[in-house]
Backbone as CSV, one residue per row, in Angstrom:
resi,resn,N_x,N_y,N_z,CA_x,CA_y,CA_z,C_x,C_y,C_z
1,UNK,21.870,23.954,-12.554,20.624,24.672,-12.464,20.518,25.508,-11.129
2,UNK,19.734,26.506,-11.269,19.305,27.328,-10.106,17.988,26.865,-9.583
3,UNK,17.981,26.401,-8.345,16.940,25.728,-7.761,15.973,26.627,-6.940
4,UNK,14.639,26.578,-7.183,13.701,27.228,-6.252,13.001,26.226,-5.502
5,UNK,12.589,26.604,-4.343,11.875,25.656,-3.420,10.526,26.202,-2.895
6,UNK,9.527,25.342,-2.761,8.286,25.655,-2.127,8.028,24.651,-1.043
7,UNK,7.829,25.204,0.168,7.628,24.273,1.344,6.789,25.120,2.389
8,UNK,6.059,24.273,3.177,5.098,24.941,4.190,5.498,24.719,5.621
9,UNK,6.292,23.707,5.797,6.521,23.378,7.258,8.049,23.424,7.662
10,UNK,8.467,22.212,8.245,9.817,22.313,8.748,10.945,22.347,7.701
11,UNK,10.668,21.670,6.570,11.752,21.760,5.576,12.888,20.907,5.592
12,UNK,12.723,19.663,6.194,13.767,18.740,6.278,14.219,18.211,4.876
13,UNK,13.365,18.085,3.974,13.652,17.640,2.741,14.476,18.692,1.906
14,UNK,14.023,19.907,2.078,14.783,21.050,1.467,16.148,21.084,2.074
15,UNK,16.285,20.875,3.389,17.576,20.817,3.986,18.472,19.771,3.327
16,UNK,17.987,18.641,3.050,18.701,17.599,2.416,19.349,18.094,1.090
17,UNK,18.523,18.769,0.296,19.021,19.272,-0.919,20.161,20.396,-0.690
18,UNK,19.848,21.301,0.268,20.817,22.345,0.587,22.102,21.761,1.060
19,UNK,22.070,20.739,1.754,23.275,20.042,2.245,23.997,19.435,1.157
20,UNK,23.255,18.713,0.183,23.885,18.073,-0.973,24.626,19.084,-1.822
21,UNK,23.890,20.296,-2.130,24.501,21.420,-2.888,25.869,21.860,-2.192
22,UNK,25.710,22.073,-0.918,26.915,22.591,-0.170,28.113,21.533,-0.201
23,UNK,27.775,20.341,-0.097,28.755,19.269,-0.053,29.285,18.787,-1.426
24,UNK,28.823,19.498,-2.502,29.271,19.065,-3.822,28.639,17.827,-4.412
25,UNK,27.566,17.383,-3.870,27.022,16.159,-4.370,26.116,16.367,-5.615
26,UNK,25.890,17.641,-5.879,25.118,17.962,-7.165,25.606,19.384,-7.535
27,UNK,25.624,19.635,-8.894,26.152,20.933,-9.327,25.025,22.024,-9.439
28,UNK,24.218,22.179,-8.427,23.128,23.091,-8.576,23.338,24.188,-7.548
29,UNK,22.568,25.253,-7.677,22.691,26.444,-6.861,21.256,26.654,-6.193
30,UNK,21.099,26.606,-4.838,19.808,27.017,-4.266,19.712,28.521,-4.423
31,UNK,18.642,28.925,-5.110,18.461,30.336,-5.495,17.426,30.972,-4.679
32,UNK,16.336,30.334,-4.215,15.257,30.877,-3.467,14.364,29.847,-2.788
33,UNK,14.128,30.143,-1.550,13.155,29.246,-0.788,11.994,30.154,-0.460
34,UNK,10.714,29.595,-0.828,9.400,30.339,-0.555,8.593,29.475,0.272
35,UNK,7.999,30.115,1.371,7.032,29.396,2.124,5.765,30.153,2.337
36,UNK,4.595,29.539,2.287,3.271,30.196,2.500,3.021,30.369,4.086
37,UNK,3.993,29.922,4.894,3.914,29.983,6.368,4.955,30.822,6.896
38,UNK,4.645,31.933,7.498,5.678,32.918,7.898,6.535,32.200,9.023
39,UNK,6.019,31.316,9.804,6.636,30.802,10.942,7.330,29.411,10.535
40,UNK,7.406,29.004,9.323,7.874,27.723,8.956,9.341,27.586,9.211
41,UNK,9.685,26.322,9.597,11.112,26.005,9.858,11.965,26.133,8.595
42,UNK,11.309,25.955,7.474,12.089,25.935,6.111,12.734,27.365,5.842
43,UNK,12.037,28.384,6.306,12.495,29.771,6.134,13.768,29.916,7.023
44,UNK,13.639,29.467,8.247,14.848,29.573,9.041,16.098,28.710,8.573
45,UNK,15.696,27.591,7.966,16.837,26.689,7.426,17.496,27.462,6.222
46,UNK,16.709,28.021,5.364,17.223,28.764,4.265,18.093,29.839,4.708
47,UNK,17.614,30.651,5.646,18.354,31.730,6.168,19.810,31.344,6.757
48,UNK,19.715,30.235,7.521,20.950,29.722,8.167,21.937,29.281,7.082
49,UNK,21.397,28.790,5.893,22.317,28.315,4.846,22.742,29.520,3.972
50,UNK,22.199,30.697,4.142,22.528,31.736,3.247,21.825,31.841,1.918
51,UNK,20.568,31.167,1.998,19.723,31.216,0.738,18.635,32.236,0.937
52,UNK,18.406,33.026,-0.063,17.200,33.968,0.008,15.900,33.245,0.296
53,UNK,15.090,33.837,1.103,13.963,33.217,1.607,12.761,34.235,1.725
54,UNK,11.543,33.844,1.279,10.511,34.740,1.153,9.153,34.101,1.768
55,UNK,8.321,34.826,2.428,7.032,34.410,2.834,6.073,34.969,1.692
56,UNK,5.380,34.139,0.984,4.384,34.537,0.073,3.089,33.612,0.176
57,UNK,1.994,34.300,0.456,0.756,33.493,0.642,-0.407,34.253,0.183
58,UNK,-1.468,33.685,0.022,-2.824,34.291,-0.352,-3.195,35.323,0.701
59,UNK,-2.731,35.226,1.963,-3.047,36.124,2.942,-2.372,37.447,2.964
60,UNK,-1.181,37.421,2.295,-0.247,38.540,2.244,-0.221,39.180,0.853
61,UNK,-0.634,38.384,-0.214,-0.590,38.950,-1.531,-1.894,38.615,-2.351
62,UNK,-2.470,39.586,-2.926,-3.766,39.391,-3.604,-3.683,38.462,-4.658
63,UNK,-2.569,38.363,-5.463,-2.266,37.482,-6.505,-1.021,36.711,-6.233
64,UNK,-1.063,35.649,-5.178,0.251,35.037,-4.796,0.721,34.244,-6.098
65,UNK,-0.092,33.806,-6.943,0.513,33.054,-8.050,1.339,33.861,-9.024
66,UNK,0.991,35.117,-9.205,1.815,36.012,-9.919,2.992,36.516,-9.216
67,UNK,2.928,36.670,-7.943,3.979,37.122,-6.984,5.065,35.948,-7.082
68,UNK,4.592,34.763,-6.982,5.505,33.566,-6.926,6.376,33.540,-8.381
69,UNK,5.606,33.683,-9.457,6.241,33.725,-10.613,7.330,34.821,-10.768
70,UNK,7.005,35.949,-10.382,7.943,37.145,-10.378,9.218,36.824,-9.521
71,UNK,8.840,36.332,-8.257,9.929,36.007,-7.323,10.992,35.051,-7.977
72,UNK,10.388,34.002,-8.498,11.379,32.982,-9.031,12.025,33.429,-10.294
73,UNK,11.356,34.238,-11.096,11.911,34.812,-12.255,13.071,35.820,-11.932
74,UNK,12.888,36.532,-10.991,13.863,37.597,-10.369,15.090,36.839,-9.875
75,UNK,14.875,35.625,-9.236,15.978,34.866,-8.726,16.657,34.005,-9.771
76,UNK,16.117,34.115,-11.028,16.553,33.213,-12.100,16.611,31.834,-11.895
77,UNK,15.533,31.364,-11.323,15.286,29.960,-11.035,14.997,29.107,-12.293
78,UNK,15.752,28.047,-12.453,15.493,27.189,-13.668,14.534,26.117,-13.333
79,UNK,14.381,25.626,-12.100,13.478,24.491,-11.694,13.042,24.784,-10.294
80,UNK,11.757,24.367,-10.113,11.073,24.554,-8.811,10.736,23.174,-8.175
81,UNK,11.200,23.015,-6.888,10.844,21.741,-6.261,9.864,22.057,-5.115
82,UNK,8.769,21.284,-5.090,7.772,21.446,-4.054,8.214,20.234,-3.072
83,UNK,8.346,20.579,-1.781,8.770,19.700,-0.866,7.893,19.872,0.512
84,UNK,6.745,19.283,0.534,5.914,19.607,1.654,5.119,20.808,1.552
85,UNK,4.802,21.207,0.302,4.025,22.452,0.060,2.592,22.283,0.084
86,UNK,1.820,22.887,1.033,0.491,22.453,1.276,-0.505,23.214,0.369
87,UNK,-0.104,24.018,-0.485,-1.044,24.768,-1.359,-1.030,24.255,-2.728
88,UNK,-2.341,24.327,-3.421,-2.319,23.952,-4.811,-1.670,25.090,-5.619
89,UNK,-0.979,24.668,-6.613,-0.200,25.647,-7.384,-1.155,26.324,-8.408
90,UNK,-0.944,27.628,-8.664,-1.739,28.388,-9.546,-1.273,28.227,-11.072
91,UNK,-2.244,28.567,-11.986,-2.019,28.337,-13.330,-0.900,29.085,-13.980
92,UNK,-0.544,30.221,-13.404,0.663,30.949,-13.937,1.984,30.382,-13.650
93,UNK,2.044,29.825,-12.408,3.334,29.100,-12.099,3.431,27.840,-12.841
94,UNK,2.299,27.136,-13.032,2.359,25.852,-13.774,2.710,26.122,-15.192
95,UNK,2.329,27.254,-15.816,2.668,27.581,-17.121,4.120,28.044,-17.156
96,UNK,4.562,28.847,-16.289,5.864,29.431,-16.374,6.976,28.331,-16.225
97,UNK,6.666,27.298,-15.349,7.645,26.236,-15.091,7.112,24.905,-15.624
98,UNK,6.297,24.845,-16.660,5.922,23.632,-17.148,7.127,22.750,-17.587
99,UNK,7.095,21.520,-17.037,8.199,20.600,-17.369,9.377,20.830,-16.444
100,UNK,9.412,21.838,-15.582,10.439,22.199,-14.748,10.049,22.405,-13.267
101,UNK,8.991,21.740,-12.916,8.343,21.825,-11.619,8.051,20.436,-11.093
102,UNK,8.729,20.090,-10.002,8.628,18.723,-9.481,8.141,18.705,-7.979
103,UNK,7.641,17.593,-7.599,7.094,17.395,-6.287,7.539,15.969,-5.757
104,UNK,7.815,15.963,-4.475,8.072,14.625,-3.854,6.920,14.403,-2.864
105,UNK,6.474,13.098,-2.861,5.294,12.713,-2.083,5.626,11.409,-1.420
106,UNK,5.162,11.261,-0.139,5.582,10.130,0.608,4.564,8.989,0.526
107,UNK,4.426,8.510,-0.742,3.661,7.248,-0.974,3.984,6.897,-2.418
108,UNK,3.627,5.643,-2.789,3.722,5.127,-4.114,2.508,5.535,-4.867
109,UNK,2.656,6.811,-5.501,1.461,7.234,-6.316,1.193,6.343,-7.460
110,UNK,-0.028,6.182,-7.854,-1.188,6.977,-7.500,-1.848,6.672,-6.151
111,UNK,-1.419,5.692,-5.451,-1.901,5.361,-4.127,-1.771,6.457,-3.138
112,UNK,-2.663,6.658,-2.283,-2.583,7.660,-1.210,-2.079,9.023,-1.525
113,UNK,-2.606,9.554,-2.703,-2.298,10.939,-3.082,-3.557,11.736,-3.145
114,UNK,-3.416,13.035,-3.399,-4.636,13.853,-3.614,-4.850,14.808,-2.382
115,UNK,-5.801,15.557,-2.461,-6.069,16.597,-1.406,-6.247,15.967,-0.088
116,UNK,-5.531,16.466,0.908,-5.635,15.994,2.249,-4.545,14.777,2.571
117,UNK,-3.929,14.299,1.479,-2.946,13.269,1.617,-1.564,13.771,1.785
118,UNK,-1.275,14.183,3.018,0.116,14.687,3.210,0.593,14.261,4.664
119,UNK,1.887,14.211,4.845,2.384,13.989,6.181,1.826,12.667,6.836
120,UNK,1.535,12.840,8.117,1.008,11.706,8.832,-0.275,11.026,8.293
121,UNK,-1.047,11.854,7.559,-2.257,11.316,6.914,-1.984,10.221,6.020
122,UNK,-0.921,10.522,5.191,-0.539,9.369,4.246,-0.146,8.107,4.978
123,UNK,0.718,8.134,6.063,1.130,6.967,6.634,0.058,6.238,7.366
124,UNK,-0.853,7.105,8.085,-1.998,6.450,8.718,-2.828,5.717,7.659
125,UNK,-3.060,6.275,6.513,-3.840,5.615,5.511,-3.192,4.413,5.060
126,UNK,-1.864,4.358,4.848,-1.202,3.163,4.395,-1.300,2.075,5.401
127,UNK,-1.182,2.295,6.642,-1.346,1.274,7.644,-2.763,0.796,7.727
128,UNK,-3.716,1.784,7.696,-5.185,1.458,7.840,-5.502,0.405,6.730
129,UNK,-4.882,0.594,5.444,-5.207,-0.188,4.332,-4.545,-1.535,4.310
130,UNK,-3.712,-1.766,5.337,-2.937,-3.082,5.435,-1.887,-3.181,4.360
131,UNK,-1.365,-2.094,3.863,-0.301,-2.261,2.875,0.973,-2.891,3.380
132,UNK,1.556,-3.637,2.603,3.023,-4.270,2.997,4.080,-3.469,2.429
133,UNK,3.801,-2.559,1.527,4.959,-1.758,0.930,4.400,-0.368,0.805
134,UNK,5.246,0.648,1.089,4.936,1.998,0.994,6.226,2.569,0.183
135,UNK,6.472,3.866,0.254,7.573,4.431,-0.422,7.344,5.985,-0.675
136,UNK,8.133,6.393,-1.669,8.005,7.867,-1.984,8.130,8.012,-3.558
137,UNK,7.447,9.023,-4.028,7.344,9.249,-5.480,7.978,10.662,-5.779
138,UNK,8.745,10.782,-6.770,9.127,12.032,-7.334,8.494,12.302,-8.582
139,UNK,7.694,13.271,-8.796,6.982,13.459,-10.139,6.933,14.834,-10.580
140,UNK,6.632,15.011,-11.840,6.380,16.400,-12.408,5.037,16.836,-11.895
141,UNK,4.915,18.209,-11.733,3.630,18.790,-11.358,2.904,19.272,-12.517
142,UNK,1.684,18.877,-12.788,0.999,19.382,-13.984,-0.352,19.877,-13.685
143,UNK,-0.922,19.808,-12.461,-2.185,20.395,-12.169,-2.559,20.021,-10.725
144,UNK,-3.683,19.151,-10.602,-4.114,18.906,-9.235,-3.104,18.232,-8.334
145,UNK,-3.495,18.216,-7.013,-2.429,17.583,-6.166,-2.082,16.162,-6.541
146,UNK,-0.717,15.986,-6.483,-0.065,14.658,-6.631,-0.357,14.013,-8.006
147,UNK,-0.490,14.772,-9.028,-0.586,14.370,-10.383,0.581,14.766,-11.255
148,UNK,0.716,14.092,-12.290,1.871,14.475,-13.249,2.718,13.198,-13.468
149,UNK,3.576,13.303,-14.452,4.419,12.196,-14.886,5.339,11.776,-13.767
150,UNK,5.369,10.537,-13.434,6.293,10.001,-12.423,7.733,10.009,-12.928
151,UNK,8.661,10.567,-12.170,10.047,10.442,-12.518,10.740,9.243,-11.956
152,UNK,10.423,8.958,-10.541,11.059,7.870,-9.890,10.200,7.536,-8.698
153,UNK,10.398,6.322,-8.272,9.746,5.798,-6.983,10.669,4.996,-6.262
154,UNK,10.649,5.041,-4.876,11.476,4.112,-4.135,10.535,3.445,-3.189
155,UNK,10.809,2.179,-2.976,9.854,1.382,-2.106,10.393,1.113,-0.667
156,UNK,9.612,1.054,0.271,9.938,0.962,1.691,8.932,-0.084,2.276
157,UNK,9.487,-1.207,2.759,8.589,-2.233,3.408,7.908,-1.663,4.636
158,UNK,6.673,-2.088,4.682,5.895,-1.752,5.906,5.989,-2.947,6.895
159,UNK,6.405,-2.623,8.092,6.660,-3.703,9.099,5.418,-3.959,9.880
160,UNK,5.327,-5.167,10.494,4.100,-5.451,11.241,3.941,-4.572,12.470
161,UNK,5.006,-4.008,13.026,4.903,-3.250,14.214,4.990,-1.742,13.992
162,UNK,4.883,-1.356,12.769,5.016,0.000,12.357,3.850,0.955,12.950
163,UNK,4.216,2.054,13.277,3.294,3.131,13.614,3.377,4.232,12.601
164,UNK,2.434,5.169,12.387,2.722,6.258,11.458,3.978,6.901,11.610
165,UNK,4.475,7.084,12.783,5.701,7.766,13.125,6.875,6.961,12.606
166,UNK,6.956,5.594,12.832,8.171,4.881,12.475,8.117,4.688,10.999
167,UNK,7.004,4.527,10.398,6.880,4.361,8.987,7.298,5.658,8.249
168,UNK,6.769,6.882,8.823,7.148,8.127,8.292,8.737,8.359,8.281
169,UNK,9.401,7.936,9.363,10.855,8.131,9.531,11.553,7.375,8.335
170,UNK,11.195,6.161,8.046,11.881,5.389,7.065,11.607,5.969,5.709
171,UNK,10.258,6.223,5.382,9.914,6.800,4.100,10.622,8.138,3.875
172,UNK,10.734,8.994,4.913,11.356,10.322,4.637,12.817,10.039,4.361
173,UNK,13.459,9.149,5.047,14.887,8.894,4.831,15.068,8.504,3.389
174,UNK,14.298,7.460,2.844,14.377,6.998,1.552,14.097,8.142,0.559
175,UNK,12.988,8.898,0.969,12.634,10.029,0.026,13.738,11.066,-0.283
176,UNK,14.474,11.338,0.793,15.498,12.294,0.655,16.769,11.770,-0.235
177,UNK,17.071,10.415,-0.003,18.047,9.815,-0.761,17.630,9.847,-2.290
178,UNK,16.400,9.481,-2.517,15.985,9.430,-3.999,16.006,10.742,-4.579
179,UNK,15.549,11.823,-3.917,15.517,13.180,-4.426,16.914,13.632,-4.768
180,UNK,17.853,13.499,-3.879,19.240,13.960,-4.021,19.814,13.194,-5.272
181,UNK,19.679,11.929,-5.335,20.159,11.095,-6.423,19.618,11.605,-7.812
182,UNK,18.291,11.896,-7.881,17.719,12.207,-9.050,18.003,13.730,-9.481
183,UNK,18.199,14.522,-8.500,18.696,15.923,-8.818,20.113,15.902,-9.350
184,UNK,20.957,15.054,-8.787,22.299,14.889,-9.199,22.314,14.445,-10.598
185,UNK,21.513,13.579,-11.008,21.596,13.020,-12.461,21.105,14.100,-13.503
186,UNK,20.181,14.930,-13.125,19.770,16.078,-13.957,19.041,15.560,-15.314
187,UNK,18.648,14.284,-15.378,18.078,13.809,-16.550,16.510,13.642,-16.486
188,UNK,15.964,14.137,-15.442,14.510,13.934,-15.233,13.679,15.002,-15.957
189,UNK,14.328,16.076,-16.512,13.540,16.964,-17.284,13.325,16.497,-18.731
190,UNK,13.999,15.414,-19.139,13.885,14.968,-20.447,12.670,13.997,-20.593
191,UNK,12.065,13.842,-21.666,10.867,12.810,-21.747,11.524,11.483,-21.711
192,UNK,10.996,10.702,-20.750,11.530,9.367,-20.668,10.586,8.452,-19.822
193,UNK,10.808,7.206,-19.768,9.950,6.330,-18.997,10.327,6.463,-17.478
194,UNK,9.320,6.123,-16.543,9.736,6.386,-15.093,10.880,5.323,-14.792
195,UNK,11.684,5.774,-13.761,12.810,4.870,-13.389,12.218,3.577,-12.629
196,UNK,12.990,2.567,-12.711,12.605,1.346,-12.026,12.513,1.623,-10.441
197,UNK,11.607,0.870,-9.899,11.473,1.132,-8.390,12.743,0.690,-7.769
198,UNK,13.135,1.428,-6.654,14.214,1.093,-5.824,13.835,0.801,-4.468
199,UNK,14.320,-0.241,-3.875,13.785,-0.634,-2.596,14.690,-0.367,-1.349
200,UNK,14.147,0.096,-0.290,14.920,0.416,0.915,14.392,-0.452,1.976
201,UNK,15.304,-0.890,2.911,14.892,-1.730,4.010,14.382,-0.844,5.161
């Protein structure tokens, strides 16, 4: 498959996929990286890897949704991965890539998802709620933030001495492993039951 990426910040999760493609761990081609942030690290990572990269946002394009669709179509993208993308997707992109648009989220959805639940906000909320287990969810995108059929989840224990930073580091590590494994399998686009939870120490 030819992969498209949407990310807003540093892009370490995108980097994990780029590395896996480069190292032959999956038979996919990174075709295009798009960020709504012109200064995002993910654009620099894409350029360093020789992957086409674009800045597309509502501030630079009157109809960013249509521009995104056109950019991914021109790059012949088969599937789009959202990895730390801070914007709600538009109806045109959702329709064009229905069933082929996935997102990775740093919690065990449906817990700690929705608008405003990203990055350190998620891990702070997990600790404040006294949760003993957190993790990451890979899911199809079908509309509002962090909704859609779950593809797979991995579980990460919450330690008594965890801070948002230490919990984030372990969740992010597990999240990347899960994403690469699922992309390599290529079976997540088919109708199926969610994968069994996988635990990480």
